[in-house]
Backbone as XML, in Angstrom:
<?xml version="1.0"?>
<chain id="A" units="angstrom">
  <residue number="1" name="MET">
    <atom name="N" x="-15.534" y="0.050" z="-25.938"/>
    <atom name="CA" x="-14.907" y="1.315" z="-25.576"/>
    <atom name="C" x="-15.532" y="1.892" z="-24.300"/>
  </residue>
  <residue number="2" name="GLN">
    <atom name="N" x="-16.844" y="1.836" z="-24.244"/>
    <atom name="CA" x="-17.542" y="2.364" z="-23.077"/>
    <atom name="C" x="-17.160" y="1.581" z="-21.813"/>
  </residue>
  <residue number="3" name="HIS">
    <atom name="N" x="-17.021" y="0.272" z="-21.979"/>
    <atom name="CA" x="-16.636" y="-0.575" z="-20.845"/>
    <atom name="C" x="-15.235" y="-0.217" z="-20.346"/>
  </residue>
  <residue number="4" name="LEU">
    <atom name="N" x="-14.301" y="0.036" z="-21.265"/>
    <atom name="CA" x="-12.929" y="0.395" z="-20.869"/>
    <atom name="C" x="-12.881" y="1.734" z="-20.144"/>
  </residue>
  <residue number="5" name="THR">
    <atom name="N" x="-13.625" y="2.711" z="-20.630"/>
    <atom name="CA" x="-13.614" y="4.025" z="-19.970"/>
    <atom name="C" x="-14.255" y="3.939" z="-18.583"/>
  </residue>
  <residue number="6" name="SER">
    <atom name="N" x="-15.287" y="3.121" z="-18.441"/>
    <atom name="CA" x="-15.899" y="2.907" z="-17.132"/>
    <atom name="C" x="-14.913" y="2.216" z="-16.190"/>
  </residue>
  <residue number="7" name="PHE">
    <atom name="N" x="-14.212" y="1.213" z="-16.708"/>
    <atom name="CA" x="-13.208" y="0.495" z="-15.917"/>
    <atom name="C" x="-12.088" y="1.436" z="-15.497"/>
  </residue>
  <residue number="8" name="LEU">
    <atom name="N" x="-11.675" y="2.314" z="-16.397"/>
    <atom name="CA" x="-10.624" y="3.281" z="-16.091"/>
    <atom name="C" x="-11.072" y="4.240" z="-14.987"/>
  </residue>
  <residue number="9" name="ALA">
    <atom name="N" x="-12.323" y="4.647" z="-15.014"/>
    <atom name="CA" x="-12.838" y="5.531" z="-13.959"/>
    <atom name="C" x="-12.802" y="4.820" z="-12.605"/>
  </residue>
  <residue number="10" name="ASN">
    <atom name="N" x="-13.148" y="3.546" z="-12.589"/>
    <atom name="CA" x="-13.075" y="2.774" z="-11.347"/>
    <atom name="C" x="-11.641" y="2.654" z="-10.855"/>
  </residue>
  <residue number="11" name="LEU">
    <atom name="N" x="-10.714" y="2.421" z="-11.770"/>
    <atom name="CA" x="-9.304" y="2.317" z="-11.388"/>
    <atom name="C" x="-8.787" y="3.636" z="-10.819"/>
  </residue>
  <residue number="12" name="ASP">
    <atom name="N" x="-9.219" y="4.745" z="-11.410"/>
    <atom name="CA" x="-8.775" y="6.049" z="-10.911"/>
    <atom name="C" x="-9.234" y="6.292" z="-9.480"/>
  </residue>
  <residue number="13" name="ARG">
    <atom name="N" x="-10.374" y="5.721" z="-9.097"/>
    <atom name="CA" x="-10.833" y="5.832" z="-7.712"/>
    <atom name="C" x="-10.071" y="4.876" z="-6.795"/>
  </residue>
  <residue number="14" name="MET">
    <atom name="N" x="-9.595" y="3.759" z="-7.325"/>
    <atom name="CA" x="-8.911" y="2.755" z="-6.517"/>
    <atom name="C" x="-7.442" y="3.094" z="-6.263"/>
  </residue>
  <residue number="15" name="LEU">
    <atom name="N" x="-6.796" y="3.785" z="-7.178"/>
    <atom name="CA" x="-5.363" y="4.064" z="-7.054"/>
    <atom name="C" x="-4.999" y="4.791" z="-5.756"/>
  </residue>
  <residue number="16" name="PRO">
    <atom name="N" x="-5.709" y="5.853" z="-5.369"/>
    <atom name="CA" x="-5.346" y="6.510" z="-4.102"/>
    <atom name="C" x="-5.549" y="5.612" z="-2.882"/>
  </residue>
  <residue number="17" name="ILE">
    <atom name="N" x="-6.551" y="4.749" z="-2.931"/>
    <atom name="CA" x="-6.800" y="3.836" z="-1.814"/>
    <atom name="C" x="-5.631" y="2.875" z="-1.663"/>
  </residue>
  <residue number="18" name="LYS">
    <atom name="N" x="-5.159" y="2.324" z="-2.772"/>
    <atom name="CA" x="-4.042" y="1.381" z="-2.722"/>
    <atom name="C" x="-2.744" y="2.074" z="-2.322"/>
  </residue>
  <residue number="19" name="LYS">
    <atom name="N" x="-2.578" y="3.341" z="-2.721"/>
    <atom name="CA" x="-1.396" y="4.088" z="-2.309"/>
    <atom name="C" x="-1.428" y="4.306" z="-0.798"/>
  </residue>
  <residue number="20" name="ALA">
    <atom name="N" x="-2.591" y="4.636" z="-0.272"/>
    <atom name="CA" x="-2.730" y="4.816" z="1.178"/>
    <atom name="C" x="-2.449" y="3.509" z="1.912"/>
  </residue>
  <residue number="21" name="GLU">
    <atom name="N" x="-2.876" y="2.394" z="1.334"/>
    <atom name="CA" x="-2.613" y="1.087" z="1.947"/>
    <atom name="C" x="-1.107" y="0.840" z="2.049"/>
  </residue>
  <residue number="22" name="ARG">
    <atom name="N" x="-0.389" y="1.184" z="1.008"/>
    <atom name="CA" x="1.070" y="1.026" z="1.031"/>
    <atom name="C" x="1.686" y="1.901" z="2.121"/>
  </residue>
  <residue number="23" name="ASP">
    <atom name="N" x="1.197" y="3.126" z="2.240"/>
    <atom name="CA" x="1.709" y="4.021" z="3.276"/>
    <atom name="C" x="1.434" y="3.471" z="4.675"/>
  </residue>
  <residue number="24" name="TYR">
    <atom name="N" x="0.270" y="2.840" z="4.845"/>
    <atom name="CA" x="-0.046" y="2.240" z="6.145"/>
    <atom name="C" x="0.942" y="1.133" z="6.478"/>
  </residue>
  <residue number="25" name="TYR">
    <atom name="N" x="1.310" y="0.318" z="5.500"/>
    <atom name="CA" x="2.305" y="-0.727" z="5.733"/>
    <atom name="C" x="3.639" y="-0.122" z="6.163"/>
  </residue>
  <residue number="26" name="LEU">
    <atom name="N" x="4.006" y="0.983" z="5.513"/>
    <atom name="CA" x="5.288" y="1.616" z="5.831"/>
    <atom name="C" x="5.333" y="2.139" z="7.263"/>
  </residue>
  <residue number="27" name="HIS">
    <atom name="N" x="4.211" y="2.622" z="7.778"/>
    <atom name="CA" x="4.190" y="3.237" z="9.096"/>
    <atom name="C" x="3.776" y="2.278" z="10.213"/>
  </residue>
  <residue number="28" name="PHE">
    <atom name="N" x="3.369" y="1.083" z="9.865"/>
    <atom name="CA" x="2.844" y="0.165" z="10.875"/>
    <atom name="C" x="3.903" y="-0.254" z="11.892"/>
  </residue>
  <residue number="29" name="SER">
    <atom name="N" x="5.089" y="-0.619" z="11.440"/>
    <atom name="CA" x="6.122" y="-1.056" z="12.391"/>
    <atom name="C" x="6.567" y="0.091" z="13.295"/>
  </residue>
  <residue number="30" name="THR">
    <atom name="N" x="6.619" y="1.298" z="12.748"/>
    <atom name="CA" x="6.976" y="2.461" z="13.555"/>
    <atom name="C" x="5.931" y="2.697" z="14.638"/>
  </residue>
  <residue number="31" name="PHE">
    <atom name="N" x="4.652" y="2.566" z="14.260"/>
    <atom name="CA" x="3.575" y="2.715" z="15.229"/>
    <atom name="C" x="3.689" y="1.691" z="16.354"/>
  </residue>
  <residue number="32" name="LEU">
    <atom name="N" x="3.909" y="0.425" z="15.983"/>
    <atom name="CA" x="4.010" y="-0.616" z="17.008"/>
    <atom name="C" x="5.191" y="-0.385" z="17.939"/>
  </residue>
  <residue number="33" name="GLU">
    <atom name="N" x="6.282" y="0.050" z="17.383"/>
    <atom name="CA" x="7.470" y="0.299" z="18.204"/>
    <atom name="C" x="7.214" y="1.421" z="19.210"/>
  </residue>
  <residue number="34" name="LYS">
    <atom name="N" x="6.593" y="2.515" z="18.747"/>
    <atom name="CA" x="6.292" y="3.623" z="19.651"/>
    <atom name="C" x="5.277" y="3.212" z="20.707"/>
  </residue>
  <residue number="35" name="TYR">
    <atom name="N" x="4.329" y="2.369" z="20.315"/>
    <atom name="CA" x="3.342" y="1.879" z="21.269"/>
    <atom name="C" x="4.018" y="1.075" z="22.375"/>
  </residue>
  <residue number="36" name="GLU">
    <atom name="N" x="4.915" y="0.188" z="21.997"/>
    <atom name="CA" x="5.612" y="-0.624" z="22.997"/>
    <atom name="C" x="6.454" y="0.237" z="23.924"/>
  </residue>
  <residue number="37" name="GLU">
    <atom name="N" x="7.127" y="1.233" z="23.363"/>
    <atom name="CA" x="7.952" y="2.111" z="24.195"/>
    <atom name="C" x="7.099" y="2.861" z="25.210"/>
  </residue>
  <residue number="38" name="SER">
    <atom name="N" x="5.978" y="3.398" z="24.767"/>
    <atom name="CA" x="5.125" y="4.150" z="25.691"/>
    <atom name="C" x="4.476" y="3.224" z="26.714"/>
  </residue>
  <residue number="39" name="LYS">
    <atom name="N" x="4.145" y="1.993" z="26.300"/>
    <atom name="CA" x="3.571" y="1.022" z="27.238"/>
    <atom name="C" x="4.580" y="0.685" z="28.333"/>
  </residue>
  <residue number="40" name="MET">
    <atom name="N" x="5.845" y="0.505" z="27.951"/>
    <atom name="CA" x="6.882" y="0.163" z="28.918"/>
    <atom name="C" x="7.108" y="1.322" z="29.899"/>
  </residue>
  <residue number="41" name="LYS">
    <atom name="N" x="7.081" y="2.545" z="29.400"/>
    <atom name="CA" x="7.279" y="3.702" z="30.273"/>
    <atom name="C" x="6.117" y="3.848" z="31.251"/>
  </residue>
  <residue number="42" name="LYS">
    <atom name="N" x="4.917" y="3.606" z="30.757"/>
    <atom name="CA" x="3.733" y="3.793" z="31.582"/>
    <atom name="C" x="3.594" y="2.705" z="32.645"/>
  </residue>
  <residue number="43" name="SER">
    <atom name="N" x="3.864" y="1.468" z="32.272"/>
    <atom name="CA" x="3.650" y="0.357" z="33.208"/>
    <atom name="C" x="4.849" y="0.094" z="34.114"/>
  </residue>
  <residue number="44" name="ASN">
    <atom name="N" x="5.993" y="0.662" z="33.782"/>
    <atom name="CA" x="7.229" y="0.427" z="34.548"/>
    <atom name="C" x="7.516" y="-1.060" z="34.709"/>
  </residue>
  <residue number="45" name="LYS">
    <atom name="N" x="7.265" y="-1.804" z="33.631"/>
    <atom name="CA" x="7.520" y="-3.247" z="33.589"/>
    <atom name="C" x="6.762" y="-3.997" z="34.682"/>
  </residue>
  <residue number="46" name="GLN">
    <atom name="N" x="5.576" y="-3.544" z="34.961"/>
    <atom name="CA" x="4.735" y="-4.223" z="35.946"/>
    <atom name="C" x="3.550" y="-4.854" z="35.230"/>
  </residue>
  <residue number="47" name="GLY">
    <atom name="N" x="3.082" y="-5.951" z="35.732"/>
    <atom name="CA" x="1.938" y="-6.633" z="35.141"/>
    <atom name="C" x="2.353" y="-7.972" z="34.562"/>
  </residue>
  <residue number="48" name="GLU">
    <atom name="N" x="1.354" y="-8.778" z="34.287"/>
    <atom name="CA" x="1.600" y="-10.150" z="33.852"/>
    <atom name="C" x="2.316" y="-10.224" z="32.503"/>
  </residue>
  <residue number="49" name="PHE">
    <atom name="N" x="1.976" y="-9.334" z="31.562"/>
    <atom name="CA" x="2.558" y="-9.391" z="30.227"/>
    <atom name="C" x="3.506" y="-8.229" z="29.953"/>
  </residue>
  <residue number="50" name="ALA">
    <atom name="N" x="4.011" y="-7.602" z="30.962"/>
    <atom name="CA" x="4.896" y="-6.445" z="30.779"/>
    <atom name="C" x="6.189" y="-6.827" z="30.076"/>
  </residue>
  <residue number="51" name="HIS">
    <atom name="N" x="6.618" y="-8.062" z="30.208"/>
    <atom name="CA" x="7.877" y="-8.498" z="29.598"/>
    <atom name="C" x="7.737" y="-8.797" z="28.099"/>
  </residue>
  <residue number="52" name="VAL">
    <atom name="N" x="6.518" y="-8.908" z="27.599"/>
    <atom name="CA" x="6.296" y="-9.272" z="26.192"/>
    <atom name="C" x="6.536" y="-8.050" z="25.302"/>
  </residue>
  <residue number="53" name="GLN">
    <atom name="N" x="7.435" y="-8.214" z="24.355"/>
    <atom name="CA" x="7.740" y="-7.166" z="23.387"/>
    <atom name="C" x="7.802" y="-7.793" z="22.007"/>
  </residue>
  <residue number="54" name="LEU">
    <atom name="N" x="7.060" y="-7.222" z="21.081"/>
    <atom name="CA" x="7.058" y="-7.759" z="19.720"/>
    <atom name="C" x="8.153" y="-7.153" z="18.855"/>
  </residue>
  <residue number="55" name="LEU">
    <atom name="N" x="8.405" y="-5.871" z="19.031"/>
    <atom name="CA" x="9.361" y="-5.196" z="18.159"/>
    <atom name="C" x="10.569" y="-4.632" z="18.887"/>
  </residue>
  <residue number="56" name="SER">
    <atom name="N" x="10.387" y="-4.221" z="20.099"/>
    <atom name="CA" x="11.482" y="-3.584" z="20.830"/>
    <atom name="C" x="12.498" y="-4.623" z="21.280"/>
  </residue>
  <residue number="57" name="GLY">
    <atom name="N" x="13.705" y="-4.184" z="21.419"/>
    <atom name="CA" x="14.765" y="-5.074" z="21.891"/>
    <atom name="C" x="15.516" y="-5.710" z="20.746"/>
  </residue>
  <residue number="58" name="GLU">
    <atom name="N" x="16.711" y="-6.157" z="21.040"/>
    <atom name="CA" x="17.588" y="-6.708" z="20.002"/>
    <atom name="C" x="17.098" y="-8.034" z="19.452"/>
  </residue>
  <residue number="59" name="SER">
    <atom name="N" x="16.484" y="-8.856" z="20.275"/>
    <atom name="CA" x="16.052" y="-10.180" z="19.805"/>
    <atom name="C" x="14.894" y="-10.107" z="18.823"/>
  </residue>
  <residue number="60" name="ASN">
    <atom name="N" x="14.203" y="-8.977" z="18.761"/>
    <atom name="CA" x="13.045" y="-8.847" z="17.878"/>
    <atom name="C" x="13.325" y="-7.977" z="16.660"/>
  </residue>
  <residue number="61" name="ALA">
    <atom name="N" x="14.581" y="-7.682" z="16.384"/>
    <atom name="CA" x="14.920" y="-6.824" z="15.258"/>
    <atom name="C" x="14.494" y="-7.438" z="13.921"/>
  </residue>
  <residue number="62" name="THR">
    <atom name="N" x="14.455" y="-8.762" z="13.832"/>
    <atom name="CA" x="14.066" y="-9.424" z="12.588"/>
    <atom name="C" x="12.613" y="-9.126" z="12.238"/>
  </residue>
  <residue number="63" name="LEU">
    <atom name="N" x="11.719" y="-9.209" z="13.210"/>
    <atom name="CA" x="10.311" y="-8.923" z="12.956"/>
    <atom name="C" x="10.123" y="-7.471" z="12.529"/>
  </residue>
  <residue number="64" name="LYS">
    <atom name="N" x="10.812" y="-6.570" z="13.200"/>
    <atom name="CA" x="10.728" y="-5.150" z="12.836"/>
    <atom name="C" x="11.208" y="-4.942" z="11.404"/>
  </residue>
  <residue number="65" name="HIS">
    <atom name="N" x="12.307" y="-5.590" z="11.059"/>
    <atom name="CA" x="12.850" y="-5.473" z="9.704"/>
    <atom name="C" x="11.866" y="-6.034" z="8.675"/>
  </residue>
  <residue number="66" name="LYS">
    <atom name="N" x="11.251" y="-7.178" z="8.982"/>
    <atom name="CA" x="10.300" y="-7.783" z="8.044"/>
    <atom name="C" x="9.087" y="-6.885" z="7.814"/>
  </residue>
  <residue number="67" name="LEU">
    <atom name="N" x="8.574" y="-6.280" z="8.878"/>
    <atom name="CA" x="7.430" y="-5.383" z="8.720"/>
    <atom name="C" x="7.784" y="-4.164" z="7.872"/>
  </residue>
  <residue number="68" name="ALA">
    <atom name="N" x="8.967" y="-3.618" z="8.094"/>
    <atom name="CA" x="9.400" y="-2.466" z="7.297"/>
    <atom name="C" x="9.609" y="-2.868" z="5.840"/>
  </residue>
  <residue number="69" name="GLU">
    <atom name="N" x="10.148" y="-4.059" z="5.616"/>
    <atom name="CA" x="10.400" y="-4.534" z="4.255"/>
    <atom name="C" x="9.093" y="-4.778" z="3.497"/>
  </residue>
  <residue number="70" name="ILE">
    <atom name="N" x="8.062" y="-5.262" z="4.180"/>
    <atom name="CA" x="6.762" y="-5.452" z="3.537"/>
    <atom name="C" x="6.262" y="-4.125" z="2.974"/>
  </residue>
  <residue number="71" name="GLY">
    <atom name="N" x="6.395" y="-3.068" z="3.757"/>
    <atom name="CA" x="5.954" y="-1.751" z="3.298"/>
    <atom name="C" x="6.761" y="-1.231" z="2.125"/>
  </residue>
  <residue number="72" name="ARG">
    <atom name="N" x="8.064" y="-1.463" z="2.156"/>
    <atom name="CA" x="8.911" y="-0.975" z="1.061"/>
    <atom name="C" x="8.710" y="-1.772" z="-0.219"/>
  </residue>
  <residue number="73" name="SER">
    <atom name="N" x="8.464" y="-3.074" z="-0.094"/>
    <atom name="CA" x="8.370" y="-3.912" z="-1.294"/>
    <atom name="C" x="6.962" y="-3.999" z="-1.864"/>
  </residue>
  <residue number="74" name="PHE">
    <atom name="N" x="5.974" y="-3.472" z="-1.137"/>
    <atom name="CA" x="4.589" y="-3.523" z="-1.607"/>
    <atom name="C" x="4.460" y="-2.737" z="-2.906"/>
  </residue>
  <residue number="75" name="GLN">
    <atom name="N" x="3.948" y="-3.390" z="-3.931"/>
    <atom name="CA" x="3.758" y="-2.722" z="-5.211"/>
    <atom name="C" x="2.277" y="-2.697" z="-5.543"/>
  </residue>
  <residue number="76" name="ASN">
    <atom name="N" x="1.850" y="-1.634" z="-6.142"/>
    <atom name="CA" x="0.451" y="-1.436" z="-6.463"/>
    <atom name="C" x="0.184" y="-1.934" z="-7.885"/>
  </residue>
  <residue number="77" name="PRO">
    <atom name="N" x="-0.441" y="-3.103" z="-8.045"/>
    <atom name="CA" x="-0.689" y="-3.626" z="-9.392"/>
    <atom name="C" x="-1.703" y="-2.797" z="-10.162"/>
  </residue>
  <residue number="78" name="PHE">
    <atom name="N" x="-2.503" y="-2.019" z="-9.465"/>
    <atom name="CA" x="-3.520" y="-1.230" z="-10.142"/>
    <atom name="C" x="-2.913" y="-0.115" z="-10.989"/>
  </residue>
  <residue number="79" name="VAL">
    <atom name="N" x="-1.705" y="0.314" z="-10.667"/>
    <atom name="CA" x="-1.025" y="1.320" z="-11.497"/>
    <atom name="C" x="-0.752" y="0.739" z="-12.876"/>
  </residue>
  <residue number="80" name="HIS">
    <atom name="N" x="-0.261" y="-0.486" z="-12.935"/>
    <atom name="CA" x="0.036" y="-1.123" z="-14.210"/>
    <atom name="C" x="-1.240" y="-1.383" z="-15.001"/>
  </residue>
  <residue number="81" name="ILE">
    <atom name="N" x="-2.287" y="-1.824" z="-14.315"/>
    <atom name="CA" x="-3.561" y="-2.075" z="-14.994"/>
    <atom name="C" x="-4.126" y="-0.763" z="-15.540"/>
  </residue>
  <residue number="82" name="SER">
    <atom name="N" x="-4.055" y="0.294" z="-14.740"/>
    <atom name="CA" x="-4.557" y="1.590" z="-15.176"/>
    <atom name="C" x="-3.815" y="2.084" z="-16.416"/>
  </residue>
  <residue number="83" name="ASN">
    <atom name="N" x="-2.490" y="1.954" z="-16.411"/>
    <atom name="CA" x="-1.708" y="2.377" z="-17.583"/>
    <atom name="C" x="-2.053" y="1.546" z="-18.809"/>
  </residue>
  <residue number="84" name="TRP">
    <atom name="N" x="-2.293" y="0.255" z="-18.626"/>
    <atom name="CA" x="-2.655" y="-0.606" z="-19.743"/>
    <atom name="C" x="-4.005" y="-0.187" z="-20.323"/>
  </residue>
  <residue number="85" name="VAL">
    <atom name="N" x="-4.983" y="0.067" z="-19.448"/>
    <atom name="CA" x="-6.313" y="0.470" z="-19.925"/>
    <atom name="C" x="-6.238" y="1.810" z="-20.647"/>
  </residue>
  <residue number="86" name="LYS">
    <atom name="N" x="-5.458" y="2.745" z="-20.128"/>
    <atom name="CA" x="-5.294" y="4.041" z="-20.800"/>
    <atom name="C" x="-4.714" y="3.854" z="-22.199"/>
  </residue>
  <residue number="87" name="GLY">
    <atom name="N" x="-3.733" y="2.968" z="-22.317"/>
    <atom name="CA" x="-3.158" y="2.684" z="-23.632"/>
    <atom name="C" x="-4.174" y="2.075" z="-24.582"/>
  </residue>
  <residue number="88" name="GLU">
    <atom name="N" x="-5.005" y="1.158" z="-24.075"/>
    <atom name="CA" x="-6.047" y="0.552" z="-24.906"/>
    <atom name="C" x="-7.056" y="1.597" z="-25.371"/>
  </residue>
  <residue number="89" name="VAL">
    <atom name="N" x="-7.452" y="2.493" z="-24.474"/>
    <atom name="CA" x="-8.415" y="3.545" z="-24.828"/>
    <atom name="C" x="-7.812" y="4.462" z="-25.889"/>
  </residue>
  <residue number="90" name="LEU">
    <atom name="N" x="-6.555" y="4.835" z="-25.730"/>
    <atom name="CA" x="-5.903" y="5.698" z="-26.730"/>
    <atom name="C" x="-5.803" y="5.007" z="-28.087"/>
  </residue>
  <residue number="91" name="THR">
    <atom name="N" x="-5.479" y="3.720" z="-28.080"/>
    <atom name="CA" x="-5.387" y="2.969" z="-29.328"/>
    <atom name="C" x="-6.740" y="2.897" z="-30.016"/>
  </residue>
  <residue number="92" name="LEU">
    <atom name="N" x="-7.772" y="2.601" z="-29.252"/>
    <atom name="CA" x="-9.114" y="2.521" z="-29.834"/>
    <atom name="C" x="-9.581" y="3.881" z="-30.345"/>
  </residue>
  <residue number="93" name="ASN">
    <atom name="N" x="-9.275" y="4.942" z="-29.613"/>
    <atom name="CA" x="-9.626" y="6.293" z="-30.090"/>
    <atom name="C" x="-8.919" y="6.614" z="-31.398"/>
  </residue>
  <residue number="94" name="ALA">
    <atom name="N" x="-7.654" y="6.214" z="-31.509"/>
    <atom name="CA" x="-6.915" y="6.456" z="-32.746"/>
    <atom name="C" x="-7.510" y="5.657" z="-33.902"/>
  </residue>
  <residue number="95" name="LEU">
    <atom name="N" x="-7.896" y="4.414" z="-33.645"/>
    <atom name="CA" x="-8.522" y="3.595" z="-34.694"/>
    <atom name="C" x="-9.864" y="4.179" z="-35.129"/>
  </residue>
  <residue number="96" name="ILE">
    <atom name="N" x="-10.648" y="4.630" z="-34.167"/>
    <atom name="CA" x="-11.935" y="5.236" z="-34.492"/>
    <atom name="C" x="-11.741" y="6.502" z="-35.320"/>
  </residue>
  <residue number="97" name="ALA">
    <atom name="N" x="-10.751" y="7.300" z="-34.950"/>
    <atom name="CA" x="-10.471" y="8.541" z="-35.707"/>
    <atom name="C" x="-10.033" y="8.199" z="-37.124"/>
  </residue>
  <residue number="98" name="CYS">
    <atom name="N" x="-9.256" y="7.146" z="-37.319"/>
    <atom name="CA" x="-8.809" y="6.742" z="-38.659"/>
    <atom name="C" x="-9.988" y="6.283" z="-39.492"/>
  </residue>
  <residue number="99" name="VAL">
    <atom name="N" x="-10.888" y="5.524" z="-38.901"/>
    <atom name="CA" x="-12.054" y="5.020" z="-39.639"/>
    <atom name="C" x="-12.976" y="6.156" z="-40.005"/>
  </residue>
  <residue number="100" name="GLU">
    <atom name="N" x="-13.189" y="7.111" z="-39.102"/>
    <atom name="CA" x="-14.044" y="8.246" z="-39.382"/>
    <atom name="C" x="-13.436" y="9.172" z="-40.435"/>
  </residue>
  <residue number="101" name="TYR">
    <atom name="N" x="-12.116" y="9.268" z="-40.454"/>
    <atom name="CA" x="-11.424" y="10.129" z="-41.412"/>
    <atom name="C" x="-11.475" y="9.526" z="-42.809"/>
  </residue>
  <residue number="102" name="ALA">
    <atom name="N" x="-11.426" y="8.175" z="-42.900"/>
    <atom name="CA" x="-11.393" y="7.511" z="-44.193"/>
    <atom name="C" x="-12.721" y="7.501" z="-44.827"/>
  </residue>
</chain>
């Protein structure tokens, strides 16, 4: 029982971190796109690699879509583990209460 409650406390600290990670995935493609746009405006298409674009332009729409999809489809497995541990703790507490009552 003590081990489960300790594990649950660790999971409660991990859940916000994993949620933030998912949010970072969601915003990453938007960040890259804005970076490329500002780079193009600033350099006026001058320089050796000015023509290189990872996300901007019609030919790169697939990569942009894939990055956005990664963020949307990312699931946090720690939520399921946390719910399972909470259920185990509640079950054990109920069993302990039954034994103490009897």
